[in-house]
C-alpha positions in Angstrom: 85.6 46.8 -7.2 83.5 48.3 -4.8 84.4 51.9 -6.5 83.9 51.1 -9.4 80.8 53.3 -11.2 77.2 51.5 -11.9 76.3 51.7 -15.5 73.9 55.0 -15.5 70.8 54.4 -18.0 68.2 57.6 -19.2 65.0 55.7 -19.8 62.8 57.7 -22.0 59.5 58.1 -24.0 59.7 59.9 -26.4 57.0 61.7 -28.9 53.4 61.6 -27.7 53.0 58.5 -26.6 51.2 57.8 -23.4 52.2 54.9 -22.1 54.8 54.3 -19.6 54.4 51.0 -17.7 56.6 48.9 -19.6 59.6 51.7 -19.1 58.5 52.0 -15.7 58.9 48.1 -14.9 62.0 48.2 -16.9 63.9 51.0 -14.5 62.6 48.9 -11.8 64.1 46.0 -13.0 67.8 47.8 -14.3 67.8 48.7 -10.6 67.3 46.0 -9.4 70.1 44.1 -12.0 72.4 47.1 -10.2 72.7 50.2 -12.6 71.7 53.4 -12.4 68.2 54.7 -14.0 67.1 57.9 -14.6 63.7 57.7 -15.7 63.0 61.4 -17.7 58.4 60.7 -17.9 56.0 61.3 -20.8 56.5 63.3 -23.8 60.1 64.0 -24.4 61.1 65.3 -27.2 64.4 64.1 -28.9 66.3 67.1 -28.5 65.5 66.6 -24.3 66.4 63.4 -23.8 69.9 64.0 -25.4 70.4 66.9 -23.3 69.1 64.8 -20.5 71.8 62.3 -21.1 74.7 64.5 -22.0 74.1 66.4 -18.5 73.3 63.0 -16.3 76.5 61.3 -18.2 74.8 58.5 -18.9 76.2 54.9 -20.5 72.8 53.8 -22.3 69.9 55.4 -23.4 66.6 53.8 -23.2 63.9 54.6 -25.7 60.3 53.4 -25.1 57.7 53.7 -27.8 54.2 52.3 -28.6 52.8 54.6 -30.4 54.5 53.7 -34.3 56.7 56.8 -34.2 60.0 54.7 -33.5 60.6 55.0 -37.2 61.5 58.7 -36.9 62.4 59.1 -32.9 64.8 56.6 -32.0 66.8 57.9 -35.1 66.7 61.5 -34.2 67.6 60.5 -30.9 70.7 59.3 -31.9 71.7 62.5 -34.9 71.1 64.7 -31.8 73.7 62.9 -30.0 75.9 62.7 -33.1 75.7 66.4 -33.6 76.6 67.4 -29.6 79.8 65.1 -30.2 78.6 62.3 -28.3 79.5 59.1 -30.1 80.0 56.3 -27.5 76.4 56.4 -25.3 74.5 52.8 -26.7 70.9 53.5 -27.7 68.1 50.6 -27.1 64.7 50.4 -27.7 61.6 48.9 -27.3 57.8 48.8 -27.2 55.8 47.9 -29.7 58.2 47.7 -33.2 57.2 45.2 -36.0 59.9 43.1 -37.1 60.6 44.4 -40.3 61.4 48.2 -38.7 64.3 46.3 -36.8 67.3 46.1 -39.4 66.2 50.4 -40.3 66.7 51.3 -36.8 69.9 49.2 -36.3 71.7 51.1 -39.4 70.8 54.2 -38.2 72.8 53.5 -34.8 70.0 51.8 -32.6 72.0 48.8 -30.9 69.2 46.7 -30.2 64.9 46.3 -30.0 63.7 44.5 -27.2 60.0 43.7 -27.6 57.3 42.6 -25.6 57.9 39.6 -23.3 61.7 40.3 -23.3 63.2 39.7 -19.7 65.1 42.1 -17.8 68.0 40.1 -17.5 68.3 40.0 -21.2 68.2 43.7 -21.5 70.4 43.8 -18.7 73.1 41.7 -19.6 73.2 42.9 -23.2 73.4 46.8 -21.7 76.9 45.3 -19.7 77.8 43.6 -23.1 77.9 46.5 -25.0 78.0 49.4 -22.8 81.2 51.5 -23.4 82.5 52.9 -19.8 83.6 55.9 -19.0 
C-alpha cells in the first residue's frame, strides 16, 4: 500500500481573473489530504492548462474562476483535453458560479462545481471517489 501513487491534482486559474486565495487554500488543503498538487498560477489559457495537465500526468484538473468566464473557460478545458486524446481526467471547478450554470457545466463534462464555503474534506472525498486511477 505504501507504493500506491498519490492522486495528482493540477490547480489552475483560467482567464484574466486575478484573485487566487481560494485556489491557494485548496492547493494546501488537498496536500494536507495526501494529494500531490501542482498550482499553475494566475491567468492561464485553456491550452496551457491542458498542456500542463498532460505533461504532469495528473488525475484531476481543478479550475477556479471568479470572473464570470466559467461558461466558456471550463468547457474549453474539457474540449482541449478530448482533442488531445485525454478522456479519463476528472475536471472540477469552483469559484463564484451561479447555481443556474452548474447543470450547463456538468453537461459540458465538468464533474462537479464547488462554491464558496465547501469544505476541503468534501472536495477531497469527491476527488477520491471519482478519480480514475492510472
